[in-house]
N, C-alpha and C positions, 0 to 999 in steps of 0.2 A: 763766479762773477754773476751779478743779478742780470736778468734779461728783461728789458723794457718792452712795452707795447702790449698788444691784445693777447699774445701767447704767454704772457708772464705766469698766469695762473696754472697753466698745464705743462709748459716746456721745462726740460730738465737739461742742465748743462752737461755735456759729455766730451771726451777727448776728441781732438781733431782727427778726421778720418774715421770716426766711430771705433777707434782701436780698442779691442777688448769689450766692446758693448754687445750684449746679447740681445738680438732683436726678435728671435723666434725659437721654437723648438723644431728639431729635425730628427728623423730616424735614419738618415742616409749616411752619416758618417761624421768624423770629427778629426781635428788635429790637436795633438797633445805636445806643444812645442818644447816644453821643458824636458819631456822624456824622449824627444826625437821619435815619435810614434804617430801614425795616422791610420785610420781604418775606414773601410766601406762597410756600413752597417755593422755586424759584430765581428768582421774578420779583418785581420791585418791586411792593409792594401799591398804591402811588399810580398807577403806570403801568397796572396792571390796572384801577383804578377809572376812569382816564381813557380806556381803550381797549376794554374788554370789558364784557359784561353780567353780571349777578349770577349767572345760572345757570351760565355758563362758569367763573366763579371757584369756585363751589360744586363743580362737577365736578373742578376742579383739586385742591381740598382733599380731596375724597372719593376720587378715583381716581388722583391723582398726575400728571395731565396735562391741558393745555388741549385741549378737544375741537375737532375740525374742524366744518365746517358741518353735516354730516349728523348727526354724533354730538351736536352741541350742540342741534339741533332735537329729536332723540330724547329726550335727557335732559330738556329743557324740558317735553316732552309727558308723559314718565314722572312727573315731580314734580308737574306741574299736575293730573294725573288723581287724585292722592291728597289734594287740598286739603280735601275735605268731611270732616265729623266723623261718627263713628258715632252712631246715634240715641240711645243711652243717654247719651253724653257731651253731645249737643246739648240733651237734655231737662233735664240738670242745670245747664246754664249760668245760667238766670235766678236759681236759688237761690244759685249761687256769686257771681254779680254783686251780689245783694242783701247777702250776707254780707261782701262786699269793698267795700261802698259807700264807705267811708272810706279804705281802704288801696289801692284801685285795681286795675286790670287785671293789673299784674305780680303782685300777691299772689294774685289769682284764677287766674292762669296755673299757679301751683304745684299747686293743687287740681285744676284741669281736666287738666293733663298727667298728674298721678298717676292720675286716673280713666281717661284714655285708655290708659295703659300697662296698667292692670288689665283694661280692657275688651278690649283686643287680646291679652291673655295673653303679654305680653312675658316672656321668660325670662332668667335671668342670663347675662350675656355669657360667663361661665366655662363654661356648658354648651352653647353653641351655636357653629356654625362661622362663619368670617368673612363668608360670603355672607348669612347670617341676620342677623348683626350689622349689616351694611351696610343691609340691607333695613329693620330696625328703626330705624336712625339716620335714614334717609330719611323713613320714615313719621312719626316723631316730629317731625322738623325742619319738615316741610311744613305740619303743622297749627298750629304756633305762631302764625303771622300770623292764621289763621282764629280761633283762640281769643282772641287779644288784641283783635282788632277787635270781635268779637262781645260780649265782656265789657264793652268800653268803651261800645258802643252801648246795651246793655242797662242799664248804669249811668246812661245819659242818657235813659232812657225810650223808646229807639228799638228797632226790630226789627233783629236781625242781618242783614247782607247776604251772600248766598250767594257763594262764590268763583266766578270765571270761569276756565276753562281756556285761553281764548284771550288772556289777558293775561300779561305777564311778572310775575315775582315782586314787583317793586317797584310796578308799576302796579296789580296786583291788590290789593296791600296797601292803597294809597291808595283804590281802589274800594271795598273792604270797609269802610274807615273812614268814607268820606263818602257812599257811595251813588251817587256820580257818576263819570262817566268822567273820569279825571284828565288835567290839562293835560300834554302830552308833555314840556314843559320841567321841570315839577314832578316828574314820574315819573322823569326821567333824573337830576335832582338828588338825589332820595331814593335812587335806585339807586346813585349814586356814593358817597353817605354810607354806605349799607348795605355796599357792598363795602369801603370803607375801615375798617370796624369789625368785619369777620368774625373776625379773630384779632389778638392783639397779645401774643405771648409767653406766659409763665406768669403771667398776671394772676390775681387772687384767684379769680374765678369758674371760670376754665379749670383752675386747679390744684385747686379743690374738686371739679370734675367728675372729674378724673383720679383724685383720691384715692378717690372712691367707686367708680369703674370698677375700681380696683386691687383692691378686695375681690371682685370677680367679679359685683357687682350688675347689674341690667338697665340698658339705655340710659336709659330714663325716669328711674329713680332717680338716676342721675348728672346728668341734665339738670335735674331739680328742685333738686338741691343747688347746682348752678351758678346757677340762677335766684335762689336764696335769697341767694347771695353777691353777685350783681349788684345786688340791691335795696338794699344799703347805700349811704348818701349819699356815702361815701368812694370808692365804685367807680363804679356806674352812675347815680347820682342827680344828677350835676352839670349836664347841659345845661340843664334848666329853671332851676336855681339860678343859672347864669351869666347867663341872660337876665333873671332877677330882679334881678341886680346892675345891668344896664343900666337897668332900670325905676327902681331905687332912686336911681341917680345922677341920672337925669331929663334934665339939660341939660349941654351942654359946660362951662359956667362952674362947675359943681359937681364936676367930675371930680377935680381936684386935692385939694380939701379932703376929699371923701368918702374917697378912696383913702388919703391920708395918715393920716387919723384911724384907719382900720381896721388899716393896717400897723403903725402905732405902738403900737396896742393888741394886737398879736400875733394879729390875726384873719387867717384865710385868705381870700384873694380867689378866689372860685370861677371856674374857667376859666383860671387862670394856674398854671403850675408843673406838673411831672410827675416822678414818682419815678425814671424811666429816662432821659428825654431831658435832655441838657445843652446842646442847641441848640433851634432852633425845631421844634416838633412838625410833621412832614410832613403829617399829616392836617389840622392846623389851616390850613397854608399852601394845601392844595388846597381845602378848604371855604371859605376866604376868597375864593379865585378864583371859586368857584361863587356865593357871595353877591354879589360884585361884578358878576357877569353879570346878575344881577337888578337890582342898584342900589336906590336909594331912601333915605329918611331913616334908616331903621334901620341899614342897611349903612354909611352915612356915619358915623353916631354910633358904631357898634361899631368901626370902623377907628380913629376918633379916641381912643376909650377905650383901645383896645389900645396905641397909640403912647404915650399919656400914662402909662398904668399901667406899661408896661415901663420908661419913663424914671424914674419914681418908685421902682420897685423896684430898679433899678440904683443909684439914689442912696442909698436907705435900706438896702439889702442888698447892699453892694458885694461883688464876687467871686462872686456867685451868678448863674447863668443862669436867669432866670425869664421865660418866654414864654407865650403863649397855648397851651393844650392843645386837644385835639379837641373838648371840650365847648363852648368859647366860640363858635366859629362853627357848630358842629352845631346849637346852639339857634337861631342866627339863620336858618340855612338851613331848618330845620323850621318855624320861624314864618312865613317867607316862603312856604313851600309849603302853609300852611294846617293844619298839625298842631296839635291842642290841646296845651298843655304838659304835661297829665297823661299824654300818650302819648309824650313824648320818650324816657324810659328804656325803656318797652316797645318802642319802635321800635329802640333799641339791641339789645334782646333778640332781636328778629326777625332781626337780622344775626348777632349773636354765637353764636346757636344752631348755625349752620353750623360755626363754629370749634370750639365745644364738642363737637359730634358727631364731627368729625374727630379731635380729641384723645382722646375716649373710645374710638374704635375703635383708635387707635394704642396706648393704654394697655392695651387688652384683649389685645393681643398679648404683653404681658409678664405673667407669672404672679406676680410679686413684689409683695406687698402694700406699700403705702406706710405706714410705721409709725415715725415719728420719736420721739425721746425728749424729756422735759421736765426742767428742773432743779427739784427741790423746795427751796423756800425757807421753808417753814412752821416750827413749833416742832419742836424736836429729839425724834424718837421714839426708843424707845417711852416713852409716859407712861402710868402706870397708869390704867385706867379707873375713875373714881369710883363709888362705890356708888349705887344708885338711892335717891332720898329718898322 
């Protein structure tokens, strides 16, 4: 379709939502949807989740290489030492938690993170060198779990739990959330989930962060924008909704009728389908394996629902590959590990902030601002302005 107006000479018509449109080059990773494969730099993301710790994958995203044992320990110490919050940010958290009593800790994170950036005097990435940008990215990333867990506990009428430097990223997150030393199996399961969701191509929140970074804004401004994009139910809000689906179905004998009714009504089944994958989501496959290691009635029911839903979708929507996505078993795993459902999407943010930061740093190396065009479809201008009555 032709584009009218002053942009006609330069604008190019593209699919709605920029689906499939390549907007830049990246060394951070990619999603190969037809193969059911995604990677962080040159490594399979699933293999990394199965074999390495969170801090090692963070180092890979930030520095471009997996660390050896000595560097791994040093990076873990470096990041753990920065988990505490500045006093002015800590003092503001109760008010932020009260203001976000309905919207939750992810909404509070936007405010707390902005305050943190202002308190630390973060400068535009355009005005600072790569080392300073990287230091800012680490400082902002590492406090996100501290903020999220503190805001959650304050919202529940509990005191925040101070971070511990002797625990891994995932174990410390669970410790700050519950106030108790986490079960090692739970800590490892959550760590694997966190690794599996660090990055996933140019999803909405990552792209939002990069757009802001392309203006030269500071690291925190870019992260806050990414958090806002993640908060939407079509992006980061599905893990608890997928689990709500299991609750709504209730028993195995209701699966068929419940699912058919909603599919025929044109409703979306949360936890199924993905805009990129045309095969099984590899994250779902890995998380199913983690859930099955725990076992129990919830896992058995989830597996049964998955099989029946896929069969029903294949029957009612022939020709479409609709499988479970990461949210379906992510919700099951987090439930088994004792996380409250209100913290499912915030936990996603505690992982994705590493990917956002890496993307922001990469974008900061490019001085070209991201500025697409839009097609005007309103009334034909110019129309004379009517006189005031």
